[in-house]
VMD Tcl script that builds the backbone (N, CA, C; Angstrom):
set m [mol new atoms 462]
animate dup $m
set s [atomselect $m all]
$s set {name element resname resid chain x y z} {
  {N N UNK 1 A 0.840 -1.192 0.000}
  {CA C UNK 1 A 0.000 0.000 0.000}
  {C C UNK 1 A 0.883 1.252 0.000}
  {N N UNK 2 A 0.522 2.207 -0.811}
  {CA C UNK 2 A 1.270 3.460 -0.904}
  {C C UNK 2 A 0.799 4.394 0.212}
  {N N UNK 3 A 1.764 4.972 0.927}
  {CA C UNK 3 A 1.450 5.929 1.992}
  {C C UNK 3 A 2.156 7.253 1.694}
  {N N UNK 4 A 1.719 8.315 2.381}
  {CA C UNK 4 A 2.358 9.615 2.223}
  {C C UNK 4 A 3.832 9.536 2.604}
  {N N UNK 5 A 4.148 8.786 3.658}
  {CA C UNK 5 A 5.531 8.675 4.125}
  {C C UNK 5 A 6.425 8.021 3.078}
  {N N UNK 6 A 5.925 6.982 2.421}
  {CA C UNK 6 A 6.713 6.301 1.383}
  {C C UNK 6 A 6.983 7.254 0.228}
  {N N UNK 7 A 5.940 7.962 -0.225}
  {CA C UNK 7 A 6.100 8.897 -1.348}
  {C C UNK 7 A 7.043 10.028 -0.962}
  {N N UNK 8 A 6.893 10.542 0.265}
  {CA C UNK 8 A 7.761 11.621 0.736}
  {C C UNK 8 A 9.224 11.187 0.691}
  {N N UNK 9 A 9.506 9.991 1.161}
  {CA C UNK 9 A 10.883 9.479 1.151}
  {C C UNK 9 A 11.423 9.351 -0.271}
  {N N UNK 10 A 10.601 8.841 -1.184}
  {CA C UNK 10 A 11.035 8.687 -2.577}
  {C C UNK 10 A 11.301 10.043 -3.228}
  {N N UNK 11 A 10.396 10.988 -3.025}
  {CA C UNK 11 A 10.561 12.310 -3.629}
  {C C UNK 11 A 11.819 12.980 -3.090}
  {N N UNK 12 A 12.014 12.945 -1.775}
  {CA C UNK 12 A 13.199 13.581 -1.181}
  {C C UNK 12 A 14.484 12.937 -1.698}
  {N N UNK 13 A 14.462 11.637 -1.917}
  {CA C UNK 13 A 15.651 10.958 -2.452}
  {C C UNK 13 A 15.952 11.458 -3.866}
  {N N UNK 14 A 14.908 11.644 -4.674}
  {CA C UNK 14 A 15.116 12.123 -6.050}
  {C C UNK 14 A 15.508 13.603 -6.093}
  {N N UNK 15 A 15.169 14.350 -5.057}
  {CA C UNK 15 A 15.493 15.781 -5.035}
  {C C UNK 15 A 16.878 16.069 -4.459}
  {N N UNK 16 A 17.508 15.069 -3.850}
  {CA C UNK 16 A 18.844 15.273 -3.268}
  {C C UNK 16 A 19.805 15.825 -4.302}
  {N N UNK 17 A 20.570 16.814 -3.885}
  {CA C UNK 17 A 21.570 17.397 -4.772}
  {C C UNK 17 A 21.017 18.428 -5.745}
  {N N UNK 18 A 19.710 18.675 -5.714}
  {CA C UNK 18 A 19.122 19.695 -6.593}
  {C C UNK 18 A 18.688 20.888 -5.745}
  {N N UNK 19 A 18.254 21.931 -6.406}
  {CA C UNK 19 A 17.753 23.101 -5.683}
  {C C UNK 19 A 16.262 22.977 -5.387}
  {N N UNK 20 A 15.635 21.893 -5.850}
  {CA C UNK 20 A 14.225 21.652 -5.591}
  {C C UNK 20 A 14.030 21.213 -4.140}
  {N N UNK 21 A 12.847 21.501 -3.595}
  {CA C UNK 21 A 12.531 21.024 -2.256}
  {C C UNK 21 A 11.061 20.625 -2.173}
  {N N UNK 22 A 10.791 19.637 -1.327}
  {CA C UNK 22 A 9.440 19.120 -1.146}
  {C C UNK 22 A 8.657 20.045 -0.226}
  {N N UNK 23 A 7.452 20.393 -0.644}
  {CA C UNK 23 A 6.580 21.230 0.163}
  {C C UNK 23 A 5.543 20.358 0.874}
  {N N UNK 24 A 4.882 19.463 0.133}
  {CA C UNK 24 A 3.837 18.642 0.747}
  {C C UNK 24 A 3.556 17.398 -0.086}
  {N N UNK 25 A 3.124 16.345 0.613}
  {CA C UNK 25 A 2.598 15.137 -0.011}
  {C C UNK 25 A 1.251 14.886 0.647}
  {N N UNK 26 A 0.212 14.731 -0.171}
  {CA C UNK 26 A -1.126 14.535 0.365}
  {C C UNK 26 A -1.831 13.417 -0.396}
  {N N UNK 27 A -2.327 12.427 0.342}
  {CA C UNK 27 A -3.104 11.341 -0.236}
  {C C UNK 27 A -4.574 11.668 -0.014}
  {N N UNK 28 A -5.282 11.932 -1.102}
  {CA C UNK 28 A -6.682 12.354 -1.022}
  {C C UNK 28 A -7.607 11.178 -1.328}
  {N N UNK 29 A -8.877 11.305 -0.955}
  {CA C UNK 29 A -9.837 10.237 -1.259}
  {C C UNK 29 A -9.873 9.955 -2.759}
  {N N UNK 30 A -10.206 8.726 -3.093}
  {CA C UNK 30 A -10.253 8.337 -4.500}
  {C C UNK 30 A -8.883 8.016 -5.048}
  {N N UNK 31 A -7.942 7.693 -4.154}
  {CA C UNK 31 A -6.568 7.349 -4.554}
  {C C UNK 31 A -5.900 8.431 -5.388}
  {N N UNK 32 A -6.087 9.674 -4.978}
  {CA C UNK 32 A -5.409 10.787 -5.647}
  {C C UNK 32 A -4.241 11.223 -4.780}
  {N N UNK 33 A -3.068 11.227 -5.355}
  {CA C UNK 33 A -1.847 11.597 -4.653}
  {C C UNK 33 A -1.362 12.934 -5.201}
  {N N UNK 34 A -1.272 13.942 -4.319}
  {CA C UNK 34 A -0.855 15.285 -4.719}
  {C C UNK 34 A 0.494 15.576 -4.070}
  {N N UNK 35 A 1.479 15.921 -4.900}
  {CA C UNK 35 A 2.827 16.234 -4.432}
  {C C UNK 35 A 3.154 17.651 -4.875}
  {N N UNK 36 A 3.577 18.496 -3.913}
  {CA C UNK 36 A 3.982 19.861 -4.236}
  {C C UNK 36 A 5.484 19.992 -4.040}
  {N N UNK 37 A 6.150 20.458 -5.083}
  {CA C UNK 37 A 7.596 20.648 -5.082}
  {C C UNK 37 A 7.872 22.075 -5.518}
  {N N UNK 38 A 8.854 22.716 -4.880}
  {CA C UNK 38 A 9.179 24.096 -5.224}
  {C C UNK 38 A 10.682 24.205 -5.452}
  {N N UNK 39 A 11.106 25.386 -5.814}
  {CA C UNK 39 A 12.513 25.651 -6.087}
  {C C UNK 39 A 12.773 27.115 -5.753}
  {N N UNK 40 A 14.030 27.449 -5.495}
  {CA C UNK 40 A 14.376 28.837 -5.221}
  {C C UNK 40 A 14.201 29.708 -6.460}
  {N N UNK 41 A 14.195 29.084 -7.598}
  {CA C UNK 41 A 13.861 29.761 -8.857}
  {C C UNK 41 A 12.565 29.098 -9.330}
  {N N UNK 42 A 12.135 29.331 -10.530}
  {CA C UNK 42 A 10.922 28.690 -11.042}
  {C C UNK 42 A 11.208 27.231 -11.376}
  {N N UNK 43 A 10.277 26.349 -11.067}
  {CA C UNK 43 A 10.406 24.941 -11.424}
  {C C UNK 43 A 9.607 24.718 -12.709}
  {N N UNK 44 A 10.152 23.950 -13.629}
  {CA C UNK 44 A 9.508 23.773 -14.932}
  {C C UNK 44 A 8.582 22.568 -14.934}
  {N N UNK 45 A 7.658 22.570 -15.878}
  {CA C UNK 45 A 6.753 21.432 -16.032}
  {C C UNK 45 A 7.532 20.169 -16.389}
  {N N UNK 46 A 8.572 20.324 -17.183}
  {CA C UNK 46 A 9.390 19.179 -17.572}
  {C C UNK 46 A 10.058 18.550 -16.342}
  {N N UNK 47 A 10.558 19.379 -15.435}
  {CA C UNK 47 A 11.187 18.865 -14.214}
  {C C UNK 47 A 10.166 18.133 -13.340}
  {N N UNK 48 A 8.957 18.674 -13.253}
  {CA C UNK 48 A 7.905 18.012 -12.484}
  {C C UNK 48 A 7.496 16.693 -13.134}
  {N N UNK 49 A 7.423 16.667 -14.464}
  {CA C UNK 49 A 7.066 15.435 -15.174}
  {C C UNK 49 A 8.134 14.362 -14.977}
  {N N UNK 50 A 9.403 14.754 -15.016}
  {CA C UNK 50 A 10.490 13.793 -14.794}
  {C C UNK 50 A 10.439 13.218 -13.380}
  {N N UNK 51 A 10.155 14.059 -12.401}
  {CA C UNK 51 A 10.045 13.610 -11.019}
  {C C UNK 51 A 8.853 12.662 -10.864}
  {N N UNK 52 A 7.731 13.001 -11.474}
  {CA C UNK 52 A 6.543 12.151 -11.444}
  {C C UNK 52 A 6.882 10.768 -12.000}
  {N N UNK 53 A 7.552 10.736 -13.143}
  {CA C UNK 53 A 7.910 9.462 -13.783}
  {C C UNK 53 A 8.857 8.653 -12.898}
  {N N UNK 54 A 9.843 9.313 -12.301}
  {CA C UNK 54 A 10.811 8.616 -11.455}
  {C C UNK 54 A 10.130 7.993 -10.231}
  {N N UNK 55 A 9.241 8.745 -9.597}
  {CA C UNK 55 A 8.528 8.227 -8.413}
  {C C UNK 55 A 7.585 7.103 -8.824}
  {N N UNK 56 A 6.896 7.284 -9.940}
  {CA C UNK 56 A 5.992 6.228 -10.435}
  {C C UNK 56 A 6.776 4.948 -10.733}
  {N N UNK 57 A 7.954 5.079 -11.334}
  {CA C UNK 57 A 8.793 3.909 -11.609}
  {C C UNK 57 A 9.212 3.221 -10.316}
  {N N UNK 58 A 9.559 3.997 -9.295}
  {CA C UNK 58 A 9.960 3.435 -8.003}
  {C C UNK 58 A 8.821 2.667 -7.340}
  {N N UNK 59 A 7.603 3.156 -7.496}
  {CA C UNK 59 A 6.447 2.520 -6.857}
  {C C UNK 59 A 5.982 1.278 -7.605}
  {N N UNK 60 A 6.358 1.166 -8.868}
  {CA C UNK 60 A 6.018 -0.026 -9.646}
  {C C UNK 60 A 4.542 -0.102 -10.000}
  {N N UNK 61 A 4.037 -1.345 -10.110}
  {CA C UNK 61 A 2.655 -1.577 -10.536}
  {C C UNK 61 A 1.638 -1.000 -9.565}
  {N N UNK 62 A 2.001 -0.872 -8.309}
  {CA C UNK 62 A 1.092 -0.335 -7.306}
  {C C UNK 62 A 0.676 1.105 -7.647}
  {N N UNK 63 A 1.534 1.829 -8.357}
  {CA C UNK 63 A 1.244 3.223 -8.717}
  {C C UNK 63 A 0.095 3.330 -9.710}
  {N N UNK 64 A -0.194 2.247 -10.438}
  {CA C UNK 64 A -1.264 2.279 -11.435}
  {C C UNK 64 A -2.636 2.512 -10.809}
  {N N UNK 65 A -2.776 2.225 -9.518}
  {CA C UNK 65 A -4.058 2.403 -8.836}
  {C C UNK 65 A -4.257 3.840 -8.359}
  {N N UNK 66 A -3.265 4.714 -8.596}
  {CA C UNK 66 A -3.318 6.085 -8.082}
  {C C UNK 66 A -3.243 7.101 -9.210}
  {N N UNK 67 A -3.957 8.199 -9.020}
  {CA C UNK 67 A -3.808 9.366 -9.883}
  {C C UNK 67 A -2.761 10.239 -9.205}
  {N N UNK 68 A -1.624 10.447 -9.849}
  {CA C UNK 68 A -0.528 11.201 -9.244}
  {C C UNK 68 A -0.432 12.573 -9.898}
  {N N UNK 69 A -0.448 13.605 -9.056}
  {CA C UNK 69 A -0.367 14.988 -9.538}
  {C C UNK 69 A 0.835 15.659 -8.879}
  {N N UNK 70 A 1.790 16.067 -9.681}
  {CA C UNK 70 A 2.967 16.796 -9.201}
  {C C UNK 70 A 2.840 18.229 -9.673}
  {N N UNK 71 A 2.999 19.187 -8.745}
  {CA C UNK 71 A 2.873 20.592 -9.116}
  {C C UNK 71 A 3.709 21.434 -8.160}
  {N N UNK 72 A 3.806 22.720 -8.499}
  {CA C UNK 72 A 4.425 23.661 -7.568}
  {C C UNK 72 A 3.293 24.307 -6.781}
  {N N UNK 73 A 3.571 24.774 -5.566}
  {CA C UNK 73 A 2.501 25.411 -4.802}
  {C C UNK 73 A 2.085 26.711 -5.477}
  {N N UNK 74 A 0.816 27.032 -5.421}
  {CA C UNK 74 A 0.305 28.244 -6.048}
  {C C UNK 74 A 0.708 29.487 -5.272}
  {N N UNK 75 A 0.725 30.636 -5.947}
  {CA C UNK 75 A 1.111 31.892 -5.310}
  {C C UNK 75 A 0.223 32.248 -4.130}
  {N N UNK 76 A -1.053 31.981 -4.227}
  {CA C UNK 76 A -1.972 32.369 -3.171}
  {C C UNK 76 A -2.080 31.360 -2.039}
  {N N UNK 77 A -1.275 30.307 -2.092}
  {CA C UNK 77 A -1.344 29.250 -1.081}
  {C C UNK 77 A -0.447 29.590 0.102}
  {N N UNK 78 A -0.878 29.261 1.309}
  {CA C UNK 78 A -0.034 29.523 2.488}
  {C C UNK 78 A 1.257 28.718 2.456}
  {N N UNK 79 A 2.303 29.291 3.043}
  {CA C UNK 79 A 3.580 28.594 3.146}
  {C C UNK 79 A 3.402 27.387 4.060}
  {N N UNK 80 A 4.088 26.286 3.726}
  {CA C UNK 80 A 3.999 25.074 4.530}
  {C C UNK 80 A 5.337 24.690 5.148}
  {N N UNK 81 A 6.431 25.103 4.521}
  {CA C UNK 81 A 7.758 24.738 5.032}
  {C C UNK 81 A 8.650 25.980 5.117}
  {N N UNK 82 A 9.658 25.911 5.984}
  {CA C UNK 82 A 10.558 27.043 6.221}
  {C C UNK 82 A 11.262 27.486 4.943}
  {N N UNK 83 A 11.563 26.571 4.073}
  {CA C UNK 83 A 12.280 26.917 2.842}
  {C C UNK 83 A 11.477 27.889 1.977}
  {N N UNK 84 A 10.140 27.839 2.075}
  {CA C UNK 84 A 9.324 28.802 1.328}
  {C C UNK 84 A 9.512 30.210 1.887}
  {N N UNK 85 A 9.647 30.323 3.209}
  {CA C UNK 85 A 9.923 31.629 3.812}
  {C C UNK 85 A 11.272 32.143 3.304}
  {N N UNK 86 A 12.278 31.270 3.258}
  {CA C UNK 86 A 13.606 31.670 2.788}
  {C C UNK 86 A 13.557 32.115 1.335}
  {N N UNK 87 A 12.784 31.407 0.518}
  {CA C UNK 87 A 12.658 31.744 -0.896}
  {C C UNK 87 A 12.081 33.153 -1.084}
  {N N UNK 88 A 11.170 33.554 -0.208}
  {CA C UNK 88 A 10.482 34.829 -0.353}
  {C C UNK 88 A 11.095 35.946 0.499}
  {N N UNK 89 A 12.295 35.729 1.003}
  {CA C UNK 89 A 12.993 36.751 1.784}
  {C C UNK 89 A 13.144 38.023 0.940}
  {N N UNK 90 A 12.783 39.160 1.507}
  {CA C UNK 90 A 12.869 40.437 0.807}
  {C C UNK 90 A 11.628 40.791 0.017}
  {N N UNK 91 A 10.682 39.881 -0.074}
  {CA C UNK 91 A 9.450 40.133 -0.826}
  {C C UNK 91 A 8.313 40.505 0.123}
  {N N UNK 92 A 7.245 41.021 -0.466}
  {CA C UNK 92 A 6.061 41.400 0.305}
  {C C UNK 92 A 5.209 40.156 0.548}
  {N N UNK 93 A 4.803 39.957 1.817}
  {CA C UNK 93 A 3.974 38.817 2.207}
  {C C UNK 93 A 2.784 39.300 3.044}
  {N N UNK 94 A 1.757 38.478 3.090}
  {CA C UNK 94 A 0.611 38.704 3.968}
  {C C UNK 94 A 0.674 37.670 5.075}
  {N N UNK 95 A 0.659 38.136 6.318}
  {CA C UNK 95 A 0.711 37.254 7.474}
  {C C UNK 95 A -0.619 37.381 8.224}
  {N N UNK 96 A -1.286 36.245 8.410}
  {CA C UNK 96 A -2.514 36.218 9.205}
  {C C UNK 96 A -2.154 35.641 10.566}
  {N N UNK 97 A -2.483 36.385 11.602}
  {CA C UNK 97 A -2.159 35.952 12.958}
  {C C UNK 97 A -3.305 35.128 13.538}
  {N N UNK 98 A -3.002 34.352 14.561}
  {CA C UNK 98 A -4.011 33.512 15.211}
  {C C UNK 98 A -5.160 34.322 15.789}
  {N N UNK 99 A -4.901 35.578 16.163}
  {CA C UNK 99 A -5.961 36.423 16.742}
  {C C UNK 99 A -6.818 37.111 15.669}
  {N N UNK 100 A -6.550 36.810 14.383}
  {CA C UNK 100 A -7.360 37.350 13.294}
  {C C UNK 100 A -6.782 38.576 12.624}
  {N N UNK 101 A -5.765 39.197 13.211}
  {CA C UNK 101 A -5.152 40.374 12.589}
  {C C UNK 101 A -4.347 39.958 11.367}
  {N N UNK 102 A -4.227 40.889 10.416}
  {CA C UNK 102 A -3.432 40.671 9.211}
  {C C UNK 102 A -2.305 41.687 9.154}
  {N N UNK 103 A -1.116 41.221 8.819}
  {CA C UNK 103 A 0.038 42.095 8.625}
  {C C UNK 103 A 0.474 41.973 7.178}
  {N N UNK 104 A 0.817 43.097 6.573}
  {CA C UNK 104 A 1.247 43.134 5.175}
  {C C UNK 104 A 2.586 43.855 5.162}
  {N N UNK 105 A 3.624 43.169 4.699}
  {CA C UNK 105 A 4.918 43.830 4.691}
  {C C UNK 105 A 6.013 42.990 4.059}
  {N N UNK 106 A 7.225 43.526 4.132}
  {CA C UNK 106 A 8.394 42.898 3.528}
  {C C UNK 106 A 9.034 41.935 4.527}
  {N N UNK 107 A 9.230 40.697 4.109}
  {CA C UNK 107 A 9.887 39.685 4.929}
  {C C UNK 107 A 11.380 39.988 4.950}
  {N N UNK 108 A 11.915 40.297 6.128}
  {CA C UNK 108 A 13.304 40.744 6.202}
  {C C UNK 108 A 14.219 39.835 7.019}
  {N N UNK 109 A 13.662 39.014 7.905}
  {CA C UNK 109 A 14.515 38.188 8.762}
  {C C UNK 109 A 13.792 36.915 9.160}
  {N N UNK 110 A 14.576 35.867 9.389}
  {CA C UNK 110 A 14.053 34.577 9.836}
  {C C UNK 110 A 15.010 33.976 10.840}
  {N N UNK 111 A 14.461 33.337 11.845}
  {CA C UNK 111 A 15.243 32.420 12.661}
  {C C UNK 111 A 14.306 31.273 13.006}
  {N N UNK 112 A 14.695 30.367 13.825}
  {CA C UNK 112 A 13.881 29.188 14.083}
  {C C UNK 112 A 12.525 29.446 14.695}
  {N N UNK 113 A 12.346 30.569 15.374}
  {CA C UNK 113 A 11.088 30.776 16.087}
  {C C UNK 113 A 10.355 32.079 15.736}
  {N N UNK 114 A 10.992 32.975 14.978}
  {CA C UNK 114 A 10.349 34.247 14.629}
  {C C UNK 114 A 10.668 34.647 13.190}
  {N N UNK 115 A 9.867 35.584 12.698}
  {CA C UNK 115 A 10.198 36.210 11.419}
  {C C UNK 115 A 10.179 37.716 11.629}
  {N N UNK 116 A 10.928 38.420 10.797}
  {CA C UNK 116 A 10.975 39.875 10.845}
  {C C UNK 116 A 10.234 40.446 9.656}
  {N N UNK 117 A 9.413 41.450 9.922}
  {CA C UNK 117 A 8.559 42.023 8.898}
  {C C UNK 117 A 8.612 43.541 8.981}
  {N N UNK 118 A 8.890 44.188 7.846}
  {CA C UNK 118 A 8.764 45.643 7.763}
  {C C UNK 118 A 7.351 45.912 7.252}
  {N N UNK 119 A 6.495 46.390 8.138}
  {CA C UNK 119 A 5.084 46.593 7.826}
  {C C UNK 119 A 4.940 47.643 6.724}
  {N N UNK 120 A 4.065 47.351 5.767}
  {CA C UNK 120 A 3.810 48.264 4.655}
  {C C UNK 120 A 2.514 49.026 4.926}
  {N N UNK 121 A 2.577 50.349 4.771}
  {CA C UNK 121 A 1.418 51.216 4.975}
  {C C UNK 121 A 1.047 51.876 3.652}
  {N N UNK 122 A -0.252 51.922 3.338}
  {CA C UNK 122 A -0.662 52.570 2.091}
  {C C UNK 122 A -0.348 54.067 2.123}
  {N N UNK 123 A -0.054 54.604 0.959}
  {CA C UNK 123 A 0.240 56.031 0.851}
  {C C UNK 123 A -1.053 56.827 1.017}
  {N N UNK 124 A -0.929 57.981 1.654}
  {CA C UNK 124 A -2.092 58.853 1.835}
  {C C UNK 124 A -2.346 59.701 0.592}
  {N N UNK 125 A -1.355 59.720 -0.303}
  {CA C UNK 125 A -1.473 60.479 -1.541}
  {C C UNK 125 A -1.713 59.495 -2.679}
  {N N UNK 126 A -2.805 59.698 -3.412}
  {CA C UNK 126 A -3.154 58.802 -4.502}
  {C C UNK 126 A -2.044 58.774 -5.549}
  {N N UNK 127 A -1.677 57.547 -5.982}
  {CA C UNK 127 A -0.665 57.389 -7.008}
  {C C UNK 127 A 0.740 57.167 -6.470}
  {N N UNK 128 A 0.952 57.415 -5.190}
  {CA C UNK 128 A 2.275 57.179 -4.597}
  {C C UNK 128 A 2.378 55.751 -4.088}
  {N N UNK 129 A 3.593 55.241 -4.107}
  {CA C UNK 129 A 3.835 53.883 -3.625}
  {C C UNK 129 A 3.677 53.800 -2.111}
  {N N UNK 130 A 3.279 52.639 -1.607}
  {CA C UNK 130 A 3.162 52.460 -0.159}
  {C C UNK 130 A 4.522 52.590 0.513}
  {N N UNK 131 A 4.510 52.918 1.801}
  {CA C UNK 131 A 5.739 53.096 2.581}
  {C C UNK 131 A 5.958 51.890 3.483}
  {N N UNK 132 A 7.239 51.507 3.635}
  {CA C UNK 132 A 7.624 50.449 4.561}
  {C C UNK 132 A 8.155 51.072 5.840}
  {N N UNK 133 A 7.772 50.501 6.999}
  {CA C UNK 133 A 8.327 50.952 8.272}
  {C C UNK 133 A 9.842 50.800 8.263}
  {N N UNK 134 A 10.537 51.697 8.935}
  {CA C UNK 134 A 11.988 51.581 9.070}
  {C C UNK 134 A 12.341 50.447 10.032}
  {N N UNK 135 A 11.575 50.340 11.125}
  {CA C UNK 135 A 11.875 49.300 12.111}
  {C C UNK 135 A 11.234 47.976 11.687}
  {N N UNK 136 A 11.838 46.883 12.134}
  {CA C UNK 136 A 11.370 45.540 11.818}
  {C C UNK 136 A 10.494 45.049 12.960}
  {N N UNK 137 A 9.318 44.568 12.631}
  {CA C UNK 137 A 8.410 43.977 13.611}
  {C C UNK 137 A 8.708 42.487 13.683}
  {N N UNK 138 A 8.966 41.982 14.889}
  {CA C UNK 138 A 9.258 40.563 15.079}
  {C C UNK 138 A 7.960 39.838 15.417}
  {N N UNK 139 A 7.698 38.764 14.685}
  {CA C UNK 139 A 6.470 37.993 14.880}
  {C C UNK 139 A 6.845 36.547 15.178}
  {N N UNK 140 A 6.452 36.011 16.339}
  {CA C UNK 140 A 6.733 34.599 16.643}
  {C C UNK 140 A 5.908 33.678 15.732}
  {N N UNK 141 A 6.538 32.597 15.260}
  {CA C UNK 141 A 5.820 31.644 14.411}
  {C C UNK 141 A 4.621 31.048 15.144}
  {N N UNK 142 A 4.697 30.945 16.464}
  {CA C UNK 142 A 3.589 30.405 17.252}
  {C C UNK 142 A 2.336 31.270 17.131}
  {N N UNK 143 A 2.493 32.554 16.794}
  {CA C UNK 143 A 1.359 33.479 16.664}
  {C C UNK 143 A 0.820 33.542 15.235}
  {N N UNK 144 A 1.461 32.846 14.293}
  {CA C UNK 144 A 1.100 32.947 12.876}
  {C C UNK 144 A 0.174 31.805 12.483}
  {N N UNK 145 A -0.971 32.186 11.904}
  {CA C UNK 145 A -1.902 31.193 11.372}
  {C C UNK 145 A -1.478 30.806 9.956}
  {N N UNK 146 A -1.151 31.808 9.116}
  {CA C UNK 146 A -0.701 31.532 7.751}
  {C C UNK 146 A 0.093 32.712 7.201}
  {N N UNK 147 A 0.951 32.397 6.238}
  {CA C UNK 147 A 1.730 33.409 5.525}
  {C C UNK 147 A 1.630 33.097 4.042}
  {N N UNK 148 A 1.370 34.140 3.243}
  {CA C UNK 148 A 1.245 33.970 1.792}
  {C C UNK 148 A 2.064 35.039 1.087}
  {N N UNK 149 A 2.647 34.672 -0.041}
  {CA C UNK 149 A 3.337 35.647 -0.883}
  {C C UNK 149 A 2.278 36.475 -1.600}
  {N N UNK 150 A 2.606 37.716 -1.904}
  {CA C UNK 150 A 1.681 38.569 -2.646}
  {C C UNK 150 A 2.291 38.942 -3.980}
  {N N UNK 151 A 1.442 39.292 -4.897}
  {CA C UNK 151 A 1.889 39.753 -6.209}
  {C C UNK 151 A 1.643 41.251 -6.253}
  {N N UNK 152 A 2.674 42.014 -6.617}
  {CA C UNK 152 A 2.555 43.459 -6.699}
  {C C UNK 152 A 2.730 43.884 -8.148}
  {N N UNK 153 A 1.772 44.642 -8.643}
  {CA C UNK 153 A 1.853 45.180 -9.995}
  {C C UNK 153 A 2.157 46.667 -9.883}
  {N N UNK 154 A 3.221 47.106 -10.537}
  {CA C UNK 154 A 3.583 48.525 -10.488}
  {C C UNK 154 A 3.112 49.244 -11.723}
}
mol reanalyze $m
mol bondsrecalc $m
mol representation Tube
mol addrep $m
């Protein structure tokens, strides 16, 4: 029987030595297996297809009973692993706190238990770019419900 742990181990073995990293493995009802892989740069469809084929080959005939979907995590999806925070260092993110508050700002620092955020405030003058706080606000990961990358159009 195929389990998330088995697939996770196989994917991580195939990713060794590359800049790719595993974000999530999820076994959904109806024998659908969803694997999310990311990279510090953009990951290509060809790279995802090669990884899918390699994992399917490792699983053998048992893989025929599963629908396997390999993809990169979407832009609007919450971060799941620390490496995603590292990838988005210096970029604007939305942080939702456990108490319901939302913070919008530039990710500037990370350590094992906190992240640093320069809060972004909208400009009071129409047409001007938003301003970033000079000081860094430290947010404990224990207080964070979710963090998402944002897309900014200038």
